[in-house]
N, CA and C atoms of all chains as a GROMACS GRO file, in nm:
protein
  594
    1MET      N    1  -0.583   2.347  -0.978
    1MET     CA    2  -0.673   2.462  -0.973
    1MET      C    3  -0.776   2.452  -1.085
    2LYS      N    4  -0.904   2.470  -1.048
    2LYS     CA    5  -1.010   2.465  -1.150
    2LYS      C    6  -0.994   2.581  -1.248
    3ASN      N    7  -1.026   2.554  -1.374
    3ASN     CA    8  -1.012   2.661  -1.474
    3ASN      C    9  -1.101   2.636  -1.595
    4LEU      N   10  -1.107   2.736  -1.681
    4LEU     CA   11  -1.194   2.728  -1.799
    4LEU      C   12  -1.115   2.700  -1.928
    5VAL      N   13  -0.991   2.657  -1.914
    5VAL     CA   14  -0.906   2.641  -2.032
    5VAL      C   15  -0.968   2.541  -2.130
    6ARG      N   16  -1.012   2.426  -2.078
    6ARG     CA   17  -1.069   2.324  -2.168
    6ARG      C   18  -1.196   2.377  -2.235
    7ALA      N   19  -1.282   2.441  -2.156
    7ALA     CA   20  -1.408   2.493  -2.210
    7ALA      C   21  -1.383   2.596  -2.320
    8LEU      N   22  -1.290   2.687  -2.295
    8LEU     CA   23  -1.260   2.791  -2.394
    8LEU      C   24  -1.193   2.732  -2.518
    9ARG      N   25  -1.109   2.632  -2.495
    9ARG     CA   26  -1.040   2.569  -2.609
    9ARG      C   27  -1.138   2.496  -2.698
   10THR      N   28  -1.226   2.415  -2.637
   10THR     CA   29  -1.320   2.337  -2.717
   10THR      C   30  -1.423   2.428  -2.786
   11GLN      N   31  -1.452   2.540  -2.718
   11GLN     CA   32  -1.542   2.640  -2.779
   11GLN      C   33  -1.487   2.687  -2.913
   12ARG      N   34  -1.354   2.693  -2.923
   12ARG     CA   35  -1.289   2.739  -3.046
   12ARG      C   36  -1.249   2.623  -3.138
   13ASN      N   37  -1.294   2.504  -3.102
   13ASN     CA   38  -1.261   2.383  -3.180
   13ASN      C   39  -1.110   2.364  -3.197
   14MET      N   40  -1.040   2.387  -3.090
   14MET     CA   41  -0.894   2.373  -3.095
   14MET      C   42  -0.851   2.242  -3.030
   15ALA      N   43  -0.746   2.183  -3.085
   15ALA     CA   44  -0.688   2.066  -3.021
   15ALA      C   45  -0.588   2.113  -2.915
   16GLN      N   46  -0.558   2.025  -2.819
   16GLN     CA   47  -0.460   2.062  -2.715
   16GLN      C   48  -0.326   2.098  -2.777
   17GLY      N   49  -0.290   2.023  -2.880
   17GLY     CA   50  -0.162   2.048  -2.946
   17GLY      C   51  -0.153   2.186  -3.009
   18GLN      N   52  -0.266   2.231  -3.065
   18GLN     CA   53  -0.268   2.364  -3.128
   18GLN      C   54  -0.250   2.474  -3.022
   19LEU      N   55  -0.322   2.456  -2.911
   19LEU     CA   56  -0.308   2.556  -2.804
   19LEU      C   57  -0.166   2.553  -2.746
   20ALA      N   58  -0.114   2.431  -2.733
   20ALA     CA   59   0.023   2.418  -2.681
   20ALA      C   60   0.122   2.491  -2.771
   21GLU      N   61   0.105   2.476  -2.900
   21GLU     CA   62   0.195   2.541  -2.995
   21GLU      C   63   0.182   2.693  -2.985
   22ALA      N   64   0.058   2.740  -2.970
   22ALA     CA   65   0.036   2.884  -2.960
   22ALA      C   66   0.097   2.942  -2.832
   23MET      N   67   0.100   2.859  -2.726
   23MET     CA   68   0.152   2.907  -2.597
   23MET      C   69   0.302   2.876  -2.580
   24GLY      N   70   0.356   2.797  -2.672
   24GLY     CA   71   0.498   2.761  -2.662
   24GLY      C   72   0.528   2.663  -2.551
   25VAL      N   73   0.430   2.576  -2.521
   25VAL     CA   74   0.452   2.472  -2.419
   25VAL      C   75   0.416   2.337  -2.481
   26SER      N   76   0.431   2.230  -2.404
   26SER     CA   77   0.400   2.097  -2.456
   26SER      C   78   0.251   2.068  -2.442
   27ARG      N   79   0.204   1.970  -2.520
   27ARG     CA   80   0.063   1.930  -2.512
   27ARG      C   81   0.032   1.875  -2.373
   28GLN      N   82   0.129   1.804  -2.315
   28GLN     CA   83   0.110   1.747  -2.180
   28GLN      C   84   0.087   1.858  -2.077
   29THR      N   85   0.154   1.970  -2.097
   29THR     CA   86   0.138   2.081  -2.002
   29THR      C   87  -0.005   2.137  -2.011
   30ILE      N   88  -0.055   2.153  -2.134
   30ILE     CA   89  -0.193   2.201  -2.150
   30ILE      C   90  -0.291   2.103  -2.086
   31ASN      N   91  -0.267   1.974  -2.108
   31ASN     CA   92  -0.352   1.871  -2.049
   31ASN      C   93  -0.349   1.878  -1.896
   32SER      N   94  -0.231   1.896  -1.840
   32SER     CA   95  -0.218   1.903  -1.694
   32SER      C   96  -0.288   2.026  -1.638
   33ILE      N   97  -0.283   2.137  -1.712
   33ILE     CA   98  -0.351   2.258  -1.667
   33ILE      C   99  -0.503   2.235  -1.669
   34GLU      N  100  -0.550   2.177  -1.779
   34GLU     CA  101  -0.694   2.155  -1.795
   34GLU      C  102  -0.751   2.062  -1.687
   35THR      N  103  -0.672   1.962  -1.649
   35THR     CA  104  -0.721   1.868  -1.547
   35THR      C  105  -0.692   1.918  -1.405
   36GLY      N  106  -0.629   2.033  -1.393
   36GLY     CA  107  -0.605   2.093  -1.262
   36GLY      C  108  -0.487   2.034  -1.188
   37ARG      N  109  -0.407   1.953  -1.257
   37ARG     CA  110  -0.292   1.891  -1.190
   37ARG      C  111  -0.172   1.985  -1.186
   38TYR      N  112  -0.172   2.083  -1.273
   38TYR     CA  113  -0.059   2.177  -1.278
   38TYR      C  114  -0.111   2.320  -1.279
   39THR      N  115  -0.058   2.402  -1.190
   39THR     CA  116  -0.093   2.544  -1.188
   39THR      C  117   0.012   2.619  -1.268
   40PRO      N  118  -0.029   2.685  -1.376
   40PRO     CA  119   0.071   2.751  -1.462
   40PRO      C  120   0.137   2.870  -1.393
   41SER      N  121   0.251   2.908  -1.447
   41SER     CA  122   0.319   3.027  -1.396
   41SER      C  123   0.236   3.150  -1.430
   42LEU      N  124   0.266   3.261  -1.366
   42LEU     CA  125   0.192   3.385  -1.395
   42LEU      C  126   0.204   3.427  -1.542
   43PRO      N  127   0.325   3.423  -1.603
   43PRO     CA  128   0.333   3.459  -1.745
   43PRO      C  129   0.246   3.370  -1.835
   44LEU      N  130   0.243   3.239  -1.806
   44LEU     CA  131   0.162   3.149  -1.890
   44LEU      C  132   0.013   3.171  -1.865
   45ALA      N  133  -0.024   3.195  -1.740
   45ALA     CA  134  -0.165   3.222  -1.709
   45ALA      C  135  -0.211   3.350  -1.780
   46LEU      N  136  -0.126   3.451  -1.777
   46LEU     CA  137  -0.158   3.577  -1.846
   46LEU      C  138  -0.169   3.556  -1.997
   47ALA      N  139  -0.076   3.476  -2.051
   47ALA     CA  140  -0.078   3.449  -2.196
   47ALA      C  141  -0.205   3.375  -2.235
   48LEU      N  142  -0.245   3.277  -2.153
   48LEU     CA  143  -0.368   3.202  -2.181
   48LEU      C  144  -0.490   3.293  -2.176
   49ALA      N  145  -0.496   3.376  -2.072
   49ALA     CA  146  -0.611   3.467  -2.057
   49ALA      C  147  -0.617   3.565  -2.174
   50ARG      N  148  -0.500   3.618  -2.211
   50ARG     CA  149  -0.493   3.713  -2.323
   50ARG      C  150  -0.534   3.645  -2.453
   51TYR      N  151  -0.493   3.522  -2.469
   51TYR     CA  152  -0.522   3.447  -2.592
   51TYR      C  153  -0.672   3.426  -2.609
   52PHE      N  154  -0.740   3.397  -2.497
   52PHE     CA  155  -0.885   3.370  -2.504
   52PHE      C  156  -0.969   3.496  -2.480
   53GLY      N  157  -0.902   3.608  -2.452
   53GLY     CA  158  -0.974   3.733  -2.436
   53GLY      C  159  -1.055   3.741  -2.308
   54VAL      N  160  -1.005   3.679  -2.202
   54VAL     CA  161  -1.071   3.687  -2.072
   54VAL      C  162  -0.967   3.733  -1.969
   55THR      N  163  -1.014   3.758  -1.846
   55THR     CA  164  -0.917   3.794  -1.743
   55THR      C  165  -0.868   3.666  -1.674
   56VAL      N  166  -0.758   3.679  -1.603
   56VAL     CA  167  -0.702   3.564  -1.532
   56VAL      C  168  -0.801   3.514  -1.426
   57GLU      N  169  -0.869   3.610  -1.362
   57GLU     CA  170  -0.966   3.574  -1.258
   57GLU      C  171  -1.083   3.496  -1.316
   58GLU      N  172  -1.121   3.532  -1.438
   58GLU     CA  173  -1.230   3.459  -1.503
   58GLU      C  174  -1.186   3.319  -1.542
   59MET      N  175  -1.062   3.309  -1.580
   59MET     CA  176  -1.013   3.181  -1.631
   59MET      C  177  -0.977   3.082  -1.519
   60PHE      N  178  -0.921   3.133  -1.410
   60PHE     CA  179  -0.877   3.044  -1.301
   60PHE      C  180  -0.956   3.070  -1.174
   61ASP      N  181  -0.997   2.960  -1.109
   61ASP     CA  182  -1.078   2.970  -0.987
   61ASP      C  183  -0.995   2.920  -0.869
   62ASP      N  184  -0.934   3.012  -0.796
   62ASP     CA  185  -0.852   2.971  -0.682
   62ASP      C  186  -0.936   2.939  -0.559
   63GLN      N  187  -1.064   2.975  -0.560
   63GLN     CA  188  -1.151   2.946  -0.446
   63GLN      C  189  -1.182   2.796  -0.440
   64GLY      N  190  -1.197   2.738  -0.556
   64GLY     CA  191  -1.233   2.595  -0.561
   64GLY      C  192  -1.112   2.504  -0.563
   65ALA      N  193  -0.990   2.560  -0.551
   65ALA     CA  194  -0.867   2.480  -0.562
   65ALA      C  195  -0.846   2.389  -0.441
   66MET      N  196   2.361   3.730  -2.690
   66MET     CA  197   2.407   3.661  -2.810
   66MET      C  198   2.465   3.524  -2.777
   67ILE      N  199   2.561   3.524  -2.680
   67ILE     CA  200   2.623   3.398  -2.639
   67ILE      C  201   2.520   3.309  -2.572
   68LYS      N  202   2.432   3.372  -2.489
   68LYS     CA  203   2.330   3.297  -2.418
   68LYS      C  204   2.232   3.233  -2.518
   69GLU      N  205   2.193   3.312  -2.620
   69GLU     CA  206   2.099   3.260  -2.721
   69GLU      C  207   2.161   3.144  -2.798
   70ARG      N  208   2.289   3.161  -2.832
   70ARG     CA  209   2.357   3.054  -2.908
   70ARG      C  210   2.369   2.927  -2.824
   71SER      N  211   2.403   2.944  -2.693
   71SER     CA  212   2.416   2.825  -2.608
   71SER      C  213   2.281   2.758  -2.587
   72GLN      N  214   2.173   2.840  -2.580
   72GLN     CA  215   2.038   2.782  -2.566
   72GLN      C  216   2.001   2.705  -2.692
   73ALA      N  217   2.039   2.760  -2.808
   73ALA     CA  218   2.009   2.694  -2.936
   73ALA      C  219   2.082   2.560  -2.944
   74ILE      N  220   2.206   2.558  -2.897
   74ILE     CA  221   2.283   2.433  -2.898
   74ILE      C  222   2.218   2.330  -2.806
   75CYS      N  223   2.177   2.376  -2.686
   75CYS     CA  224   2.114   2.284  -2.590
   75CYS      C  225   1.982   2.230  -2.643
   76ARG      N  226   1.913   2.309  -2.729
   76ARG     CA  227   1.783   2.266  -2.781
   76ARG      C  228   1.796   2.170  -2.899
   77SER      N  229   1.918   2.154  -2.950
   77SER     CA  230   1.938   2.063  -3.062
   77SER      C  231   1.913   1.920  -3.016
   78ARG      N  232   1.848   1.840  -3.102
   78ARG     CA  233   1.818   1.702  -3.064
   78ARG      C  234   1.944   1.617  -3.053
   79TRP      N  235   2.056   1.670  -3.102
   79TRP     CA  236   2.182   1.597  -3.095
   79TRP      C  237   2.259   1.625  -2.967
   80PHE      N  238   2.217   1.727  -2.891
   80PHE     CA  239   2.294   1.771  -2.775
   80PHE      C  240   2.311   1.660  -2.670
   81THR      N  241   2.198   1.606  -2.620
   81THR     CA  242   2.206   1.504  -2.515
   81THR      C  243   2.276   1.376  -2.562
   82PRO      N  244   2.242   1.324  -2.683
   82PRO     CA  245   2.316   1.206  -2.730
   82PRO      C  246   2.467   1.229  -2.740
   83LEU      N  247   2.507   1.348  -2.788
   83LEU     CA  248   2.650   1.377  -2.800
   83LEU      C  249   2.716   1.389  -2.663
   84ILE      N  250   2.642   1.443  -2.565
   84ILE     CA  251   2.695   1.449  -2.428
   84ILE      C  252   2.717   1.307  -2.376
   85CYS      N  253   2.622   1.218  -2.406
   85CYS     CA  254   2.635   1.078  -2.363
   85CYS      C  255   2.760   1.014  -2.425
   86VAL      N  256   2.778   1.036  -2.554
   86VAL     CA  257   2.895   0.979  -2.623
   86VAL      C  258   3.024   1.038  -2.566
   87ALA      N  259   3.024   1.170  -2.542
   87ALA     CA  260   3.143   1.236  -2.486
   87ALA      C  261   3.175   1.179  -2.347
   88ALA      N  262   3.071   1.160  -2.265
   88ALA     CA  263   3.091   1.103  -2.131
   88ALA      C  264   3.145   0.960  -2.144
   89GLY      N  265   3.093   0.887  -2.242
   89GLY     CA  266   3.141   0.750  -2.265
   89GLY      C  267   3.287   0.748  -2.304
   90ILE      N  268   3.328   0.842  -2.389
   90ILE     CA  269   3.469   0.850  -2.432
   90ILE      C  270   3.559   0.880  -2.311
   91VAL      N  271   3.514   0.975  -2.228
   91VAL     CA  272   3.593   1.011  -2.109
   91VAL      C  273   3.606   0.890  -2.016
   92MET      N  274   3.493   0.819  -1.993
   92MET     CA  275   3.497   0.701  -1.905
   92MET      C  276   3.586   0.593  -1.962
   93PHE      N  277   3.579   0.576  -2.094
   93PHE     CA  278   3.664   0.476  -2.160
   93PHE      C  279   3.811   0.512  -2.143
   94ALA      N  280   3.844   0.639  -2.167
   94ALA     CA  281   3.984   0.683  -2.157
   94ALA      C  282   4.037   0.666  -2.014
   95VAL      N  283   3.954   0.706  -1.917
   95VAL     CA  284   3.997   0.696  -1.777
   95VAL      C  285   4.014   0.550  -1.737
   96SER      N  286   3.919   0.465  -1.780
   96SER     CA  287   3.928   0.322  -1.747
   96SER      C  288   4.050   0.259  -1.813
   97TRP      N  289   4.077   0.300  -1.936
   97TRP     CA  290   4.194   0.249  -2.010
   97TRP      C  291   4.322   0.286  -1.937
   98LEU      N  292   4.329   0.414  -1.894
   98LEU     CA  293   4.446   0.460  -1.819
   98LEU      C  294   4.463   0.380  -1.690
   99GLY      N  295   4.350   0.342  -1.631
   99GLY     CA  296   4.355   0.264  -1.507
   99GLY      C  297   4.373   0.116  -1.529
  100GLY      N  298   4.395   0.077  -1.653
  100GLY     CA  299   4.419  -0.064  -1.684
  100GLY      C  300   4.294  -0.148  -1.695
  101GLN      N  301   4.178  -0.083  -1.712
  101GLN     CA  302   4.052  -0.159  -1.724
  101GLN      C  303   3.991  -0.134  -1.862
  102PHE      N  304   4.057  -0.186  -1.963
  102PHE     CA  305   4.015  -0.163  -2.101
  102PHE      C  306   3.873  -0.214  -2.127
  103ALA      N  307   3.847  -0.339  -2.085
  103ALA     CA  308   3.715  -0.400  -2.111
  103ALA      C  309   3.604  -0.324  -2.038
  104GLY      N  310   3.630  -0.289  -1.913
  104GLY     CA  311   3.530  -0.214  -1.834
  104GLY      C  312   3.499  -0.080  -1.898
  105GLY      N  313   3.603  -0.015  -1.949
  105GLY     CA  314   3.585   0.113  -2.016
  105GLY      C  315   3.504   0.101  -2.142
  106LEU      N  316   3.531  -0.007  -2.214
  106LEU     CA  317   3.458  -0.032  -2.339
  106LEU      C  318   3.308  -0.055  -2.310
  107ILE      N  319   3.282  -0.130  -2.203
  107ILE     CA  320   3.142  -0.157  -2.165
  107ILE      C  321   3.073  -0.026  -2.125
  108SER      N  322   3.143   0.057  -2.047
  108SER     CA  323   3.086   0.186  -2.005
  108SER      C  324   3.053   0.272  -2.126
  109PHE      N  325   3.147   0.275  -2.222
  109PHE     CA  326   3.125   0.353  -2.344
  109PHE      C  327   3.004   0.300  -2.421
  110ALA      N  328   2.996   0.167  -2.432
  110ALA     CA  329   2.885   0.106  -2.506
  110ALA      C  330   2.751   0.139  -2.441
  111ILE      N  331   2.746   0.132  -2.308
  111ILE     CA  332   2.620   0.161  -2.236
  111ILE      C  333   2.579   0.306  -2.260
  112LEU      N  334   2.674   0.398  -2.245
  112LEU     CA  335   2.641   0.541  -2.261
  112LEU      C  336   2.605   0.575  -2.406
  113ALA      N  337   2.676   0.515  -2.500
  113ALA     CA  338   2.646   0.540  -2.642
  113ALA      C  339   2.507   0.485  -2.677
  114ALA      N  340   2.474   0.367  -2.624
  114ALA     CA  341   2.342   0.308  -2.649
  114ALA      C  342   2.233   0.395  -2.588
  115PHE      N  343   2.258   0.447  -2.468
  115PHE     CA  344   2.162   0.536  -2.402
  115PHE      C  345   2.140   0.662  -2.487
  116GLY      N  346   2.250   0.716  -2.538
  116GLY     CA  347   2.241   0.834  -2.625
  116GLY      C  348   2.161   0.806  -2.751
  117LEU      N  349   2.180   0.688  -2.806
  117LEU     CA  350   2.107   0.649  -2.927
  117LEU      C  351   1.957   0.636  -2.898
  118VAL      N  352   1.925   0.577  -2.784
  118VAL     CA  353   1.783   0.562  -2.745
  118VAL      C  354   1.718   0.700  -2.729
  119ILE      N  355   1.790   0.790  -2.663
  119ILE     CA  356   1.740   0.928  -2.644
  119ILE      C  357   1.716   0.994  -2.780
  120LEU      N  358   1.813   0.976  -2.870
  120LEU     CA  359   1.802   1.037  -3.004
  120LEU      C  360   1.681   0.984  -3.080
  121LEU      N  361   1.658   0.854  -3.071
  121LEU     CA  362   1.548   0.793  -3.143
  121LEU      C  363   1.413   0.830  -3.083
  122LEU      N  364   1.410   0.842  -2.949
  122LEU     CA  365   1.282   0.871  -2.883
  122LEU      C  366   1.245   1.018  -2.883
  123THR      N  367   1.344   1.107  -2.905
  123THR     CA  368   1.316   1.251  -2.900
  123THR      C  369   1.208   1.291  -3.000
  124GLY      N  370   1.209   1.227  -3.117
  124GLY     CA  371   1.109   1.262  -3.218
  124GLY      C  372   0.974   1.199  -3.193
  125ARG      N  373   0.967   1.098  -3.106
  125ARG     CA  374   0.843   1.023  -3.087
  125ARG      C  375   0.774   1.052  -2.954
  126SER      N  376   0.853   1.067  -2.848
  126SER     CA  377   0.794   1.082  -2.715
  126SER      C  378   0.801   1.226  -2.668
  127GLU      N  379   0.686   1.279  -2.628
  127GLU     CA  380   0.683   1.416  -2.577
  127GLU      C  381   0.756   1.426  -2.444
  128THR      N  382   0.750   1.317  -2.366
  128THR     CA  383   0.818   1.316  -2.237
  128THR      C  384   0.969   1.324  -2.255
  129VAL      N  385   1.021   1.241  -2.347
  129VAL     CA  386   1.166   1.244  -2.373
  129VAL      C  387   1.206   1.379  -2.431
  130ARG      N  388   1.120   1.433  -2.520
  130ARG     CA  389   1.147   1.565  -2.577
  130ARG      C  390   1.151   1.671  -2.466
  131GLY      N  391   1.062   1.656  -2.368
  131GLY     CA  392   1.058   1.750  -2.254
  131GLY      C  393   1.183   1.739  -2.169
  132LEU      N  394   1.239   1.618  -2.163
  132LEU     CA  395   1.361   1.599  -2.084
  132LEU      C  396   1.484   1.651  -2.157
  133THR      N  397   1.472   1.666  -2.289
  133THR     CA  398   1.592   1.704  -2.367
  133THR      C  399   1.576   1.839  -2.435
  134VAL      N  400   1.509   1.842  -2.550
  134VAL     CA  401   1.509   1.965  -2.632
  134VAL      C  402   1.392   2.059  -2.606
  135GLY      N  403   1.275   2.003  -2.573
  135GLY     CA  404   1.155   2.086  -2.564
  135GLY      C  405   1.110   2.112  -2.423
  136ARG      N  406   1.198   2.166  -2.340
  136ARG     CA  407   1.166   2.184  -2.199
  136ARG      C  408   1.084   2.310  -2.176
  137ASP      N  409   0.956   2.292  -2.141
  137ASP     CA  410   0.873   2.409  -2.109
  137ASP      C  411   0.873   2.427  -1.957
  138GLU      N  412   0.789   2.520  -1.908
  138GLU     CA  413   0.795   2.553  -1.765
  138GLU      C  414   0.759   2.436  -1.674
  139ARG      N  415   0.663   2.352  -1.719
  139ARG     CA  416   0.624   2.237  -1.636
  139ARG      C  417   0.738   2.136  -1.630
  140PHE      N  418   0.800   2.109  -1.743
  140PHE     CA  419   0.912   2.015  -1.743
  140PHE      C  420   1.031   2.072  -1.664
  141ALA      N  421   1.048   2.203  -1.669
  141ALA     CA  422   1.156   2.265  -1.590
  141ALA      C  423   1.128   2.246  -1.440
  142GLN      N  424   1.000   2.258  -1.402
  142GLN     CA  425   0.962   2.238  -1.262
  142GLN      C  426   0.981   2.091  -1.221
  143LEU      N  427   0.940   2.001  -1.311
  143LEU     CA  428   0.959   1.858  -1.285
  143LEU      C  429   1.108   1.825  -1.270
  144ASP      N  430   1.189   1.887  -1.358
  144ASP     CA  431   1.334   1.866  -1.354
  144ASP      C  432   1.391   1.912  -1.220
  145LEU      N  433   1.342   2.028  -1.173
  145LEU     CA  434   1.389   2.083  -1.046
  145LEU      C  435   1.356   1.990  -0.930
  146ARG      N  436   1.231   1.940  -0.930
  146ARG     CA  437   1.188   1.849  -0.823
  146ARG      C  438   1.266   1.719  -0.828
  147ALA      N  439   1.282   1.665  -0.949
  147ALA     CA  440   1.354   1.538  -0.964
  147ALA      C  441   1.499   1.554  -0.920
  148THR      N  442   1.558   1.671  -0.953
  148THR     CA  443   1.696   1.697  -0.911
  148THR      C  444   1.706   1.703  -0.759
  149ALA      N  445   1.608   1.769  -0.695
  149ALA     CA  446   1.607   1.779  -0.549
  149ALA      C  447   1.593   1.641  -0.486
  150VAL      N  448   1.503   1.559  -0.540
  150VAL     CA  449   1.482   1.424  -0.485
  150VAL      C  450   1.607   1.339  -0.503
  151SER      N  451   1.668   1.344  -0.624
  151SER     CA  452   1.787   1.262  -0.646
  151SER      C  453   1.902   1.309  -0.557
  152GLY      N  454   1.912   1.440  -0.535
  152GLY     CA  455   2.015   1.493  -0.444
  152GLY      C  456   1.994   1.442  -0.302
  153MET      N  457   1.868   1.442  -0.258
  153MET     CA  458   1.837   1.393  -0.123
  153MET      C  459   1.869   1.245  -0.110
  154VAL      N  460   1.839   1.168  -0.216
  154VAL     CA  461   1.866   1.023  -0.214
  154VAL      C  462   2.016   0.998  -0.205
  155VAL      N  463   2.093   1.072  -0.284
  155VAL     CA  464   2.240   1.056  -0.282
  155VAL      C  465   2.295   1.091  -0.144
  156LEU      N  466   2.247   1.202  -0.086
  156LEU     CA  467   2.296   1.242   0.047
  156LEU      C  468   2.256   1.141   0.154
  157LEU      N  469   2.134   1.088   0.141
  157LEU     CA  470   2.086   0.988   0.237
  157LEU      C  471   2.171   0.861   0.227
  158ALA      N  472   2.203   0.820   0.104
  158ALA     CA  473   2.286   0.702   0.082
  158ALA      C  474   2.426   0.725   0.140
  159ALA      N  475   2.478   0.846   0.119
  159ALA     CA  476   2.611   0.879   0.173
  159ALA      C  477   2.608   0.879   0.326
  160LEU      N  478   2.498   0.928   0.383
  160LEU     CA  479   2.485   0.932   0.529
  160LEU      C  480   2.482   0.790   0.586
  161VAL      N  481   2.402   0.703   0.524
  161VAL     CA  482   2.393   0.564   0.570
  161VAL      C  483   2.528   0.495   0.556
  162ALA      N  484   2.595   0.517   0.442
  162ALA     CA  485   2.727   0.456   0.419
  162ALA      C  486   2.828   0.507   0.523
  163TRP      N  487   2.822   0.636   0.555
  163TRP     CA  488   2.912   0.693   0.657
  163TRP      C  489   2.885   0.630   0.794
  164LEU      N  490   2.758   0.616   0.829
  164LEU     CA  491   2.721   0.556   0.958
  164LEU      C  492   2.770   0.411   0.967
  165VAL      N  493   2.748   0.335   0.860
  165VAL     CA  494   2.790   0.193   0.858
  165VAL      C  495   2.942   0.183   0.868
  166ALA      N  496   3.012   0.265   0.788
  166ALA     CA  497   3.160   0.261   0.788
  166ALA      C  498   3.214   0.300   0.925
  167THR      N  499   3.157   0.402   0.985
  167THR     CA  500   3.203   0.449   1.117
  167THR      C  501   3.176   0.343   1.224
  168ALA      N  502   3.056   0.281   1.216
  168ALA     CA  503   3.021   0.177   1.313
  168ALA      C  504   3.112   0.055   1.302
  169ARG      N  505   3.167   0.032   1.183
  169ARG     CA  506   3.260  -0.081   1.163
  169ARG      C  507   3.404  -0.044   1.201
  170GLY      N  508   3.423   0.075   1.249
  170GLY     CA  509   3.556   0.118   1.288
  170GLY      C  510   3.640   0.170   1.174
  171GLN      N  511   3.577   0.190   1.057
  171GLN     CA  512   3.651   0.245   0.943
  171GLN      C  513   3.642   0.398   0.946
  172SER      N  514   3.717   0.463   0.858
  172SER     CA  515   3.723   0.610   0.865
  172SER      C  516   3.595   0.676   0.813
  173GLY      N  517   3.530   0.617   0.714
  173GLY     CA  518   3.409   0.679   0.655
  173GLY      C  519   3.442   0.805   0.579
  174SER      N  520   3.570   0.818   0.544
  174SER     CA  521   3.620   0.943   0.485
  174SER      C  522   3.552   0.987   0.354
  175PRO      N  523   3.542   0.903   0.251
  175PRO     CA  524   3.483   0.959   0.128
  175PRO      C  525   3.338   1.002   0.148
  176TYR      N  526   3.264   0.929   0.232
  176TYR     CA  527   3.123   0.962   0.254
  176TYR      C  528   3.110   1.092   0.333
  177GLY      N  529   3.199   1.109   0.431
  177GLY     CA  530   3.198   1.232   0.510
  177GLY      C  531   3.222   1.354   0.422
  178TRP      N  532   3.317   1.341   0.330
  178TRP     CA  533   3.347   1.450   0.237
  178TRP      C  534   3.226   1.481   0.149
  179LEU      N  535   3.162   1.375   0.100
  179LEU     CA  536   3.044   1.393   0.014
  179LEU      C  537   2.934   1.468   0.091
  180LEU      N  538   2.913   1.427   0.217
  180LEU     CA  539   2.809   1.492   0.298
  180LEU      C  540   2.843   1.638   0.322
  181ALA      N  541   2.972   1.665   0.350
  181ALA     CA  542   3.014   1.803   0.374
  181ALA      C  543   2.995   1.888   0.249
  182VAL      N  544   3.034   1.834   0.135
  182VAL     CA  545   3.018   1.908   0.008
  182VAL      C  546   2.871   1.932  -0.020
  183GLY      N  547   2.788   1.830   0.002
  183GLY     CA  548   2.644   1.844  -0.022
  183GLY      C  549   2.582   1.949   0.068
  184GLY      N  550   2.615   1.944   0.197
  184GLY     CA  551   2.560   2.042   0.292
  184GLY      C  552   2.605   2.183   0.261
  185LEU      N  553   2.734   2.196   0.230
  185LEU     CA  554   2.789   2.328   0.198
  185LEU      C  555   2.728   2.383   0.069
  186ALA      N  556   2.714   2.296  -0.031
  186ALA     CA  557   2.655   2.340  -0.159
  186ALA      C  558   2.512   2.388  -0.137
  187TYR      N  559   2.438   2.319  -0.051
  187TYR     CA  560   2.300   2.360  -0.022
  187TYR      C  561   2.298   2.499   0.041
  188LEU      N  562   2.384   2.520   0.142
  188LEU     CA  563   2.386   2.649   0.212
  188LEU      C  564   2.426   2.763   0.118
  189VAL      N  565   2.529   2.739   0.036
  189VAL     CA  566   2.575   2.842  -0.058
  189VAL      C  567   2.466   2.873  -0.160
  190ALA      N  568   2.403   2.767  -0.212
  190ALA     CA  569   2.297   2.786  -0.312
  190ALA      C  570   2.179   2.862  -0.251
  191PHE      N  571   2.143   2.826  -0.128
  191PHE     CA  572   2.032   2.892  -0.060
  191PHE      C  573   2.061   3.041  -0.042
  192ALA      N  574   2.183   3.071   0.004
  192ALA     CA  575   2.222   3.210   0.025
  192ALA      C  576   2.224   3.286  -0.108
  193PHE      N  577   2.275   3.222  -0.212
  193PHE     CA  578   2.284   3.286  -0.344
  193PHE      C  579   2.145   3.320  -0.398
  194PHE      N  580   2.054   3.223  -0.391
  194PHE     CA  581   1.920   3.246  -0.447
  194PHE      C  582   1.841   3.345  -0.362
  195ARG      N  583   1.870   3.349  -0.231
  195ARG     CA  584   1.805   3.449  -0.146
  195ARG      C  585   1.854   3.588  -0.184
  196TRP      N  586   1.985   3.598  -0.213
  196TRP     CA  587   2.045   3.725  -0.254
  196TRP      C  588   1.992   3.769  -0.389
  197ARG      N  589   1.974   3.673  -0.480
  197ARG     CA  590   1.923   3.704  -0.613
  197ARG      C  591   1.776   3.743  -0.611
  198GLY      N  592   1.709   3.707  -0.500
  198GLY     CA  593   1.568   3.745  -0.484
  198GLY      C  594   1.475   3.648  -0.549
   0.00000   0.00000   0.00000
C-alpha cells in the first residue's frame, strides 16, 4: 500500500531505526511499510499517524494499492 | 503477572538456545535408552551447535532477532505463514507416504494417524478461533 511514511520520516531527518524504536517494531518492518510490501496492522497504522500528526487516511493510500 | 513473566522469559536471548540444548538432552537420553548412544550424542551436538549459532547471531542479525527475541507484528505474521506452509508440507508428505505405503500393500498406519491428527487439529483450531471471534 502506498504511503507517506518515508516522506514524513525524512522530513524529520529520522533514520528507519529511530522510527522503528519509537514504534516498537524492527527496522525491517519500517522498511517494508515504506516500500509498500507490508501493510501494517490498525494499531501500528494509528501509532504512525499519531506520531507524525496526520490522519491514517492522509498517511495511507488504499486507492493506489 | 504470570503472562508478563513468561513473555519476559521468552524474550530473553538465552531462551531459544536453552530450548535447543534441552531438546538435545532429551534426544540424547531417549537415544541412549534405545541403545543408540552415538546417534544420541550426534543429535545433541547438532542441536547444541544450532543453539550456539542462534545465540551468536541474535545480537547481529535483525532477522534472527525477529525469529527469537524481537518478534514484532510483521515477524509474527511471517511466523504464522511459515507455520502454515510447514504444516501443509508435513501433511502433504504424510499423504504421499500413506498413498505409497497403501499401494504397496502395507498398512500405512503411522501416516494415516498423522493425517487424522492434522485434519482434526485444523478443524478444532478453526472452530476455536471462530468462537473466539
